[in-house]
VEXMARKOL-984610 format. One record per residue (C-alpha): residue in one letter; residue number from 0; x, y, z. Coordinates in pm, 1 decimal. Each point is the difference from the previous one (the first is absolute). Example, Ala and Ser with C-alpha at 12.3 -4.5 7.8 and 13.67 -1.06 7.14 Angstrom:
<atoms>
   rest    nr          u          v          w
      a     0     1230.0     -450.0      780.0
      s     1      137.0      344.0      -66.0
</atoms>
This chain:
<atoms>
   rest    nr          u          v          w
      m     0    -6839.7     2986.5    -8045.0
      k     1     -228.4      145.9     -265.1
      d     2     -237.3      168.6      244.7
      k     3      230.6       74.1      292.5
      a     4      218.4      306.5       27.2
      l     5      352.5      -67.3      118.5
      p     6       76.4      128.4      350.6
      d     7      181.5      328.6       41.9
      l     8      374.6      -21.6       49.3
      h     9      143.2      167.8      308.9
      e    10      255.0      271.7      -63.0
      i    11      366.8      -60.2       69.5
      p    12      163.5      325.4      116.8
      d    13      326.8      153.2     -112.2
      d    14      265.7     -184.2      200.6
      g    15      295.0      200.2     -127.0
      f    16      129.5     -272.0     -230.2
      a    17       11.6       10.1     -379.5
      m    18     -312.3      -58.9     -203.7
      t    19      -53.5      -76.1     -367.4
      t    20     -103.5      317.3     -182.2
      a    21     -293.4      -84.0     -225.3
      e    22     -234.3      156.0     -250.9
      p    23     -374.6       14.0       80.3
      w    24      -86.9     -291.8     -229.6
      v    25      216.7     -232.1      215.1
      k    26     -251.3       34.3      284.3
      y    27     -273.8     -133.9     -228.3
      k    28      227.1     -279.5     -120.8
      i    29       52.4     -115.3      357.8
      e    30     -376.4        5.3       51.7
      l    31      -39.5     -219.4     -308.2
      v    32      256.4     -245.7      136.1
      r    33     -197.1        2.5      324.2
      q    34     -316.6      -95.3     -186.4
      y    35      180.6     -281.7     -180.5
      l    36      141.4     -136.4      327.3
      n    37     -339.7        2.4      167.3
      a    38     -157.5     -172.1     -300.4
      f    39      273.4     -266.3       -2.8
      v    40      -29.5      -77.3      370.5
      t    41     -380.4        4.3       -6.4
      a    42      -15.8     -233.6     -300.5
      l    43      233.5     -254.2      160.9
      a    44      -96.1       23.8      366.0
      d    45     -197.1     -325.4       -5.8
      q    46      228.0     -181.0     -246.2
      v    47      341.7        8.4      168.0
      d    48      152.5      -51.2      343.0
      e    49      240.9      291.5      -21.5
      v    50       44.6      327.3     -189.3
      i    51      347.0      157.9      -27.8
      f    52       87.9      347.4     -127.2
      v    53      332.3       76.4     -172.7
      d    54      115.9      348.5     -101.5
      l    55      308.9       -9.4     -223.3
      y    56       59.9      379.0       11.5
      a    57     -118.7      118.5      341.3
      r    58      214.9      318.0       18.7
      n    59      -24.9      185.9      333.1
      g    60     -373.3      -51.7       48.6
      l    61     -124.0      361.8      -18.2
      c    62      -73.1      240.5     -286.8
      c    63      -65.7      372.1       -7.2
      l    64     -113.4      265.9     -242.3
      g    65      227.4      301.6       -9.6
      a    66      183.6       97.1      317.8
      k    67     -170.4     -258.1      220.7
      k    68     -333.1      181.9      -30.1
      d    69     -201.9     -313.8      -67.9
      i    70      145.4     -313.7      159.2
      f    71     -142.5     -341.7      -86.2
      a    72       99.0     -362.6       31.3
      g    73      178.8     -172.0     -285.5
      i    74     -115.3     -343.1     -113.6
      s    75      185.8     -191.4      271.4
      l    76     -129.2      198.3      300.1
      m    77     -344.0       39.3     -159.1
      t    78      -27.7     -378.9      -15.8
      l    79      110.3      -37.1      361.8
      q    80     -273.7      245.9      101.9
      q    81     -277.2     -205.7     -159.7
      n    82      -51.2     -267.2      267.4
      l    83      -58.6     -253.4     -275.1
      p    84       35.6     -373.3       79.2
      i    85      360.8       -0.2     -118.8
      s    86      232.7     -224.6      199.7
      k    87      333.7      147.0     -109.7
      y    88      134.5      313.1     -166.6
      v    89      331.5      -33.3     -187.0
      l    90      134.7      346.8      -82.1
      c    91      304.7       36.2     -225.9
      e    92      208.9      311.7      -59.6
      g    93      331.6       30.9     -180.2
      d    94      116.9      339.0      127.3
      a    95      169.1      -21.2      341.2
      e    96     -124.0      336.9      131.9
      q    97     -356.7      -54.2     -119.8
      f    98        9.9     -343.9      159.0
      r    99      120.7      144.0      331.5
      i   100     -289.0      248.3       10.2
      l   101     -250.6     -267.8     -100.8
      k   102      124.5     -216.0      287.7
      i   103      -44.3      286.3      248.8
      r   104     -355.3       67.5     -119.7
      t   105     -116.5     -359.8       -3.4
      n   106      144.3      -56.1      348.3
      k   107     -169.4      313.6      129.9
      y   108     -347.6      -39.7     -149.1
      f   109      -42.9     -372.2      -68.8
      k   110      163.0     -195.7      281.3
      g   111     -292.8     -240.0       13.9
      k   112       30.6     -101.0     -366.6
      n   113      211.7     -284.1     -137.6
      v   114      233.5      212.6     -212.0
      v   115      313.9     -128.2     -174.5
      l   116      238.1      267.5     -131.7
      l   117      250.6      -91.5     -272.3
      n   118      272.4      238.6     -117.0
      g   119       90.9      -58.4     -364.3
      k   120     -121.9        6.1     -357.3
      p   121     -269.4     -254.4      -92.7
      e   122      232.3     -201.7     -223.7
      e   123      237.8      -37.3      296.4
      l   124     -272.6      -99.9      244.9
      i   125     -178.5     -283.8     -180.4
      d   126      123.6     -273.1      234.8
      k   127      -69.3      207.5      312.0
      i   128     -349.7       89.0     -117.3
      k   129      -75.8     -365.8      -62.9
      m   130      138.6      -87.7      342.6
      y   131     -254.3      227.5      170.1
      v   132     -294.0      -89.9     -223.6
      s   133     -173.4     -326.5       81.9
      e   134        9.0     -240.8     -291.0
      p   135     -348.5     -119.2      -97.6
      r   136      -77.5     -356.3      107.0
      k   137     -301.4     -224.3      -33.9
      d   138      -88.7       53.0      365.5
      h   139       91.6      369.5       12.4
      k   140     -111.5      235.9     -277.3
      v   141      188.4      327.8      -27.6
      a   142      -82.6      305.7     -209.1
      t   143      277.4      256.6      -44.6
      i   144      -62.4      343.0     -149.1
      c   145      322.0      166.9     -114.4
      v   146       -0.1      373.2      -77.3
      a   147      280.1      139.0     -216.5
      d   148      -22.7      377.9      -27.6
      a   149      349.2       99.0     -110.2
      f   150      -63.7      307.4     -218.5
      g   151      244.7     -145.7     -248.3
      l   152       55.4     -288.8     -240.9
      e   153      -26.6     -252.0      282.4
      p   154      -29.4     -269.2      115.8
      g   155      189.4     -199.2     -258.7
      f   156     -201.5     -288.7     -136.5
      e   157      238.0     -250.8      157.0
      v   158     -120.2      117.7      343.2
      i   159     -360.6      -66.3      -98.4
      r   160       90.3     -339.4     -145.5
      k   161      177.1     -115.2      316.2
      l   162     -267.0      122.8      239.9
      n   163     -270.4     -147.0     -220.7
      d   164      125.7     -343.5      111.8
      y   165     -168.3       79.5      333.3
      d   166     -323.3      102.8     -171.3
      f   167       41.5      369.9       75.0
      t   168     -263.3      240.9     -128.9
      f   169      166.4      318.9     -128.3
      l   170     -145.1      351.2       14.3
      i   171      216.6      241.3     -197.8
      p   172      -77.2      368.9      -57.5
      f   173      209.6       52.5     -311.8
      t   174      150.2      348.9       10.1
      f   175      339.2      144.8      -90.7
      h   176      152.1      323.8     -130.5
      l   177     -145.1       56.6     -346.1
      g   178      -31.6      335.0     -174.8
      r   179      168.8      235.3     -241.6
      k   180      350.4      -23.7      147.7
      i   181       -4.6     -365.3      102.1
      d   182     -207.1     -153.1     -276.2
      y   183      -46.6     -336.3     -172.7
      r   184      321.6       51.7     -200.5
      f   185      193.4       15.3      326.9
      y   186     -139.9     -336.8      112.3
      l   187       51.1     -164.2     -338.9
      g   188      355.5      135.3       -8.9
      r   189      193.2       63.5      322.2
      e   190     -236.8     -202.8      220.1
      k   191      -56.7     -285.8     -241.9
      e   192      175.3     -253.4      224.6
      k   193     -227.9       87.8      291.6
      l   194     -302.0      -26.5     -227.6
      v   195      118.3     -346.6     -103.8
      q   196       29.1      -98.6      368.0
      l   197     -347.7      132.9       69.2
      l   198     -149.7     -212.6     -276.4
      g   199      217.0     -304.5       62.0
      g   200      164.9      -30.0     -340.1
      a   201       63.6      155.6     -337.5
      l   202     -241.1      274.6      -98.7
      e   203     -278.3      -95.2     -236.6
      s   204      -37.0      172.6     -335.2
      n   205     -270.5      231.6      134.0
      l   206      263.0      164.9      223.2
      s   207      239.3      154.8     -248.1
      e   208       51.5      357.9     -109.6
      k   209     -155.9      -93.2     -334.0
      s   210     -322.7     -127.2      155.7
      v   211      -28.1      248.4      290.2
      s   212      -97.2      355.4      -89.9
      s   213      -86.7      154.8      337.8
      n   214       25.4      -39.1      377.0
      s   215     -360.5     -118.2       11.8
      v   216       58.2     -277.0     -254.4
      f   217      320.2     -103.8      178.3
      y   218     -176.9      -21.7      337.3
      k   219     -287.3     -210.0     -134.5
      q   220      232.4     -237.5     -183.1
      v   221      206.2      -58.2      315.3
      i   222     -318.2      -82.2      194.3
      r   223     -119.8     -241.6     -270.3
      n   224      334.5     -179.3      -17.0
      w   225       10.5      -20.7      379.4
      e   226     -346.3     -154.9        5.0
      r   227       98.4     -256.2     -262.1
      k   228      307.2     -101.7      198.8
      a   229     -211.5      -44.0      313.5
      e   230     -250.0     -211.8     -191.8
      e   231      286.6     -221.7     -119.0
      l   232       64.1      -73.5      368.1
      g   233     -356.5     -121.1       36.0
      m   234     -125.3      319.2      162.8
      n   235     -323.6      174.2      -83.9
      t   236       23.2      376.4      -33.0
      s   237     -213.5      306.6       39.1
      v   238       93.5      362.6      -66.8
      s   239     -183.1      310.2      117.0
      t   240       80.3      343.5     -134.0
      h   241      -30.1      319.0      202.7
      k   242       28.4      371.4      -62.2
      l   243      336.4      157.9       63.1
      d   244      113.0      358.6       56.8
      s   245      374.1       -9.2       51.4
      g   246      304.6      207.9      -75.3
      l   247      215.5     -312.6        6.1
      m   248     -213.4     -222.5     -220.6
      e   249     -156.0      218.1     -267.0
      m   250     -274.0     -243.1      -97.9
      p   251     -379.1       33.3       26.2
      t   252      -33.7     -340.8      168.5
      y   253      200.7     -270.5      173.4
      s   254      -74.4     -367.6       60.2
      i   255      -19.6     -229.7      300.3
      c   256       77.9     -361.5      -89.7
      l   257     -132.7     -297.3      195.0
      f   258      159.4     -338.9      -73.2
      a   259     -137.6     -310.1      174.4
      k   260       69.9     -369.4      -47.2
      k   261     -269.5     -158.1      216.6
      y   262     -269.2      267.7       18.6
      s   263     -205.3      202.4     -245.1
      a   264      182.8      328.5      -54.5
      k   265     -300.1      143.8     -182.8
      a   266     -241.6      -83.6      284.0
      i   267      228.7      158.4      259.3
      q   268       43.8      308.1     -216.7
      l   269     -372.2       44.6      -54.5
      d   270      -69.6      -37.2      371.8
      a   271      277.3      245.5       85.8
      l   272     -129.6      267.0     -234.2
      a   273     -375.7      -53.0       40.3
      g   274     -156.6      325.0      110.1
      s   275      337.1      172.5        9.8
      h   276       -3.9      377.1       -6.1
      i   277      346.4       -8.6     -156.4
      q   278      -29.5       26.8     -375.1
      f   279       63.7     -327.5     -177.1
      a   280      -20.0     -118.4     -360.3
      l   281       56.1     -338.9     -158.4
      f   282      337.5      -37.4     -165.1
      n   283      -20.0      121.5     -358.4
      q   284      147.7     -259.8     -231.1
      n   285       -9.7      230.3     -301.7
</atoms>
């Protein structure tokens, strides 16, 4: 992984269906997720009998910049393009129309792949996801990498807790609307209940209007509390921070969180980002 460039992805043309309009930085985020997935699979190739990929927010599968000028695969279709030794792809999408388009695209371009499509929100699909994911046994080791890229205060921590029973490894780019209009006061006020669900319980003292003075402080405190909750579940955590230029999230950086119960999150992160041309900095705890 460290010395090998990832193969080029083939282009998927405009098929006339809806795409997710994205900002330029999203393309780099997807490339980062790609690097993480390759590092995860490479690290575990000789340790497990099966690798499964789960995407909790697959959307319609394609993104574009502007008026379909630059079309590129979202995380779900990007992963299907990789030809990694993944035995099954479980793609979840809550919106009915997005799900319909995702189904058309996966059937058209990836007929030879073992793809399971689930229509619903992650919290509604826990039992179905577990039904399609092989439970680890002594004679059959399974590694499941679960990507949750919601662009919102999701998934709720209860989703992570329940899927953690199957030893899922979680890769979560943590992004959501955050700026001058929708700021930390909005989340600590009107969206407080959703914030509580995200963190799996009452907010700690470091997440109050008295202790939070800016969007940047709010964001970092949420990440820290999220890490602590994951560690309470017996997971080890690793956070990478990347430059951001967004009109929706007016922050200089955003974080990608990796939570793993059975594997070294730090080792996977370092392998994923070794030699990366995408700017990366260690999470600043100050």
